[in-house]
N, C-alpha and C positions, 0 to 999 in steps of 0.2 A: 350212172354212165358219166354224167356231168361231174359229179364229185371226184370221180377217178381221173377224168382229163384235167381238172383243175389241179389236183394233187400232183400229177405227172408235170404239169407246166411249173408249179412252183418248185419242185425238185430240179427241174432244168434251169430255173432261173438261180437257185442257190448253188448248183454245180458251176454255172457260168461265172457267177460272183467269186466263187473260190478259186477258179482258173485264173481270173483276172487278177485276183490278189497275189496268187503264186507268181504270175508274170511280172507283174509291177515289183515285187520284192526281188525277183531275179534281175530285172533290169536296174534296180537301186543298187544291188550288190555288185553287178557288173561296172556300172559307172564308179562306184566308190573304188574298187579294187584297181580297175584300169586307170582311173584317174590319180590314184596314189602311186601307182607304178610309173605312170607317165612323168609325173614330177621327179621321182627318184631316176628316171630314164635321162631326163633333160639334164639334171645335175651331173650324171656319169658322162653324157656326151660333151658338156662343157669342160670337164676335167680330163676327157680322152681315156677314160678307163674302159668304155664300151662303144661297140659300133652301133650305127643307126639301125641296121638289120637286126642286132641282138635285142636292142631297146624294143623295136616294133613287135618281135616275137614275145618278149616278156610281157609287154602291155597287152597283146591279144590273149596270151594265156592267163594273165591275171583277170581279165575280163570274162573270160569262160569260166574260171573258178568262182568268181564272185557271182555270176549268174546261177551256177549249180548250187553253190552255199546258199544264196538267198532264197531260190526257188524251193529247195529241200526244206530249208527251216521254215518257211511259210506254210508249206504244205502240212509238215508236221504240227505246227501251231494250230492250223484250221481243223485239221483231223481230230487232233487231242482235245482242242476245245468243244467240238461238237460231241465227241463222246462223253466228255465230262459234264457237258450241259445236260445231255439226255439222261445220264445216269445219275447225277446228283441234284437234278432239278427240284425234287420235293424236299431236299434237307434244310434249306434256309440260307442264312447269312454266310456260314461257313462254306457252302457249296459256291456262293458267289466268288469268295477269295480264291478258293481252289480252281474255280473255271477261269479265273484271270491268271494266277500264277503257275499253274502246272503247264498249260501250253506254251508259256514264255520259256520255261525250263527246259521243256521238250524241244523246243525250236533252237535253243542254245546248244544242247546236246547233239541234235542232229545236224546243226550247222557246223559244229566243230569236228563232228565225225566225216562229214563230206570233205571238209577243208583239209583235214588230216589225210583221208584216203586220196585225195587229189594230189597232195604234195608227195605221198609215197609213190604214186603211180607216175606222175608227170614231173616230179620234184626237182 
């Protein structure tokens, strides 16, 4: 029973850590995208090409898109890395390289997919 409880607690800690990573990646994506759009928006406000309301809406949308993209990419990388680590753990050095490279590639593909879907829906 003690082993089961310890295993259950360790799984909860791992899940909590993964969720924190997903949240942090989403927050970083939101800050980056909203910040970039805010700089663009200030420039557009100064030259009179957009209104303050339009800039605010665009900045909020960019932040939401950045959060969704960052969180999805992080979740994909975390899940992909865990799957590869458990499946390739006994193979050796090549497995180590695949365990690092494949989650990054998966994160890039998922991030691009979420970003493209966001643009086509809210675009």
